[in-house]
C-alpha positions in Angstrom: 0.0 0.0 0.0 1.4 3.3 -1.1 1.3 6.2 1.5 0.1 9.3 -0.2 -0.5 12.9 0.6 -4.2 12.1 0.7 -3.7 9.5 3.5 -1.7 12.1 5.5 -4.5 14.7 5.0 -7.2 12.3 6.1 -5.2 11.4 9.3 -4.7 15.0 10.2 -8.2 16.0 9.4 -9.4 13.3 11.9 -7.1 14.5 14.5 -8.2 18.2 14.0 -11.8 17.3 13.9 -11.6 15.6 17.2 -10.2 18.7 18.9 -13.3 20.7 18.0 -15.8 18.5 20.1 -17.1 20.5 23.1 -16.6 18.3 26.2 -14.7 18.1 29.5 -11.6 15.9 29.7 -11.2 13.5 32.6 -7.5 13.5 32.3 -6.0 16.5 34.0 -3.3 18.7 32.4 0.0 17.3 33.6 -1.3 13.8 34.1 1.3 11.1 33.4 0.6 7.4 32.9 3.0 4.5 32.5 1.4 1.3 31.5 1.5 -2.2 29.8 -0.7 -3.4 27.1 -1.2 -6.6 25.2 -3.3 -7.6 22.3 -3.7 -8.7 18.7 -1.6 -7.7 15.6 -3.5 -8.4 12.3 -0.4 -8.4 10.0 0.8 -11.7 11.4 -2.3 -12.8 13.2 -0.5 -13.0 16.5 -0.3 -11.3 19.8 1.8 -8.4 20.9 2.8 -6.6 24.1 3.9 -3.0 24.6 5.0 -0.5 27.3 3.4 2.9 26.9 3.6 6.3 28.4 0.9 9.0 28.2 1.4 12.7 29.0 -1.5 15.2 29.0 0.0 18.5 28.3 -3.2 20.4 27.4 -6.9 19.9 27.7 -8.0 17.3 25.2 -4.4 16.6 24.1 -1.9 14.0 25.2 1.2 12.5 23.6 1.5 8.7 23.8 4.8 7.0 22.8 4.9 3.2 23.0 7.4 0.5 22.3 6.5 -3.2 21.8 7.1 -6.6 20.4 4.9 -8.6 18.2 5.3 -12.3 18.9 6.2 -14.7 16.2 3.3 -16.2 14.3 3.0 -17.3 10.8 6.9 -17.0 10.7 6.8 -13.3 11.3 7.6 -11.1 14.4 8.4 -7.4 14.9 9.6 -4.7 17.1 7.2 -1.7 16.9 7.6 1.9 18.1 4.9 4.6 17.8 4.3 8.1 18.8 0.6 9.0 18.8 -1.4 12.1 19.7 -4.6 11.2 21.6 -7.5 13.6 22.1 -9.4 12.4 25.2 -12.9 13.6 26.0 -15.0 12.7 29.0 -18.2 10.7 28.3 -19.1 10.0 31.9 -17.4 10.2 35.2 -14.3 7.9 35.1 -14.8 7.2 31.3 -12.9 8.9 28.5 -13.0 8.2 24.7 -10.2 9.4 22.4 -9.4 9.4 18.7 -5.7 9.2 17.9 -3.3 9.9 15.0 0.5 9.4 15.0 3.6 7.9 13.4 5.0 4.5 13.6 8.1 2.5 12.8 7.9 -1.3 12.6 10.8 -3.8 12.0 9.5 -7.1 10.9 11.6 -10.3 10.8 10.7 -13.2 8.5 11.7 -16.7 9.4 12.3 -19.1 6.4 12.6 -22.9 6.3 15.8 -24.3 4.7 16.7 -27.9 4.7 15.1 -28.8 8.1 16.5 -25.6 9.7 14.8 -22.2 10.4 16.6 -19.0 9.5 15.9 -15.4 10.3 17.2 -14.0 7.0 14.8 -11.3 5.9 13.9 -8.1 7.6 11.6 -5.3 6.5 11.6 -2.0 8.4 8.8 0.4 7.6 7.5 3.8 8.7 4.0 4.9 8.5 1.0 6.5 10.1 -1.3 5.4 12.9 -5.0 6.3 13.2 -7.8 4.9 15.4 -9.2 5.4 18.8 -9.8 4.0 22.2 -11.3 4.6 25.7 -10.1 4.8 29.2 -11.8 3.5 32.4 -10.5 5.0 35.6 -10.7 2.5 38.3 -9.1 4.9 40.8 -7.2 8.2 40.5 -4.0 6.2 40.0 -5.1 3.2 38.1 -6.8 3.1 34.7 -7.7 0.5 32.1 -7.6 1.4 28.4 -8.9 -0.3 25.3 -7.5 0.8 21.9 -7.8 -0.1 18.2 -5.5 1.4 15.7 -4.5 0.9 12.1 -0.8 1.3 11.1 -0.8 2.4 7.5 2.5 1.5 5.9 3.8 -0.1 2.8 3.5 -3.9 2.7 3.3 -4.4 6.5 0.3 -2.3 7.5 -2.4 -3.7 9.8 -4.6 -3.4 12.9 -3.4 -3.4 16.5 -6.1 -4.1 19.1 -5.1 -4.0 22.7 -6.1 -3.8 26.4 -3.9 -2.1 28.9 -3.5 -1.1 32.4 -1.7 2.1 33.5 -0.6 3.9 36.6 -1.2 7.6 36.8 1.4 9.8 38.6 
């Protein structure tokens, strides 16, 4: 799949449109969250886990870098790294919803079978764009669950990442 200027404009339009919704954010400016998430990666049909950080630096605006690993399935595995912008809005007490847009870098490893032996000979590193959304459920002021779905748009290795995570607010 070729990343075009049109794809970039669509991602930016979604992010900009999300900032125009009138609402009150649950996340307070200055809130920081460190968490762990796990889920499903559609490109190889396998599981993945990541470590994430979120920093709310303005109302309805937080930066969310993450680094993770996609476990080997269908002879493919990867290291993934993303920096997303999330736009959280309060729907009810203790419940936020957010659209997201960002950039990602994935490094895929392909395992091949040669004469009764497995070999990690091929790699593909791709950059691209993330878009999607999620929601947070605050269990306490310090603890929250999050559920997220995002699509990583990139050449040859794009796919969905669906996850559930738990984070500590400090």
